[in-house]
C-alpha positions, 0 to 999 in steps of 0.5 A: 514494499519489495524492490519495485519498478518505478511507479510503485514507490510511496509519493509521501509520508504516512499519516497517523489517525485513529480509525472507529468502527461501527462498534465504536472501537478505536485503532491506531492506524497509519495510512500511506499510499503509493503512485499506483493508488494502493492506500495501506492501512496498518496498525501503528502498534503492530504493523499488521494491516488493518485493510488486507494486503495481498501480492500480485506478480510484478511488471517489467523493469527498465533495462539492467534493473530488476523486480521482485517477483511479486509486489503488494497490493492493498485491498483499498485501491484508486487506479488511475483510469486510462481514457 
């Protein structure tokens, strides 16, 4: 996570788990989520993303603070609806 605007930070502790694919291959994983609805799933041994992670330009920030130019976004995302 880069220096982020408020609300992009993780909201809890990452959860260790074992993922199993359709060929019964098991991979040690670490799953964590953010307040924005991103769920990051990383290989516990290598730290590499299991679910792809891309970057997007960062949105504004509060006065007298700064934001990194880009922020990561997970391929597994559950954004809040704005009804």
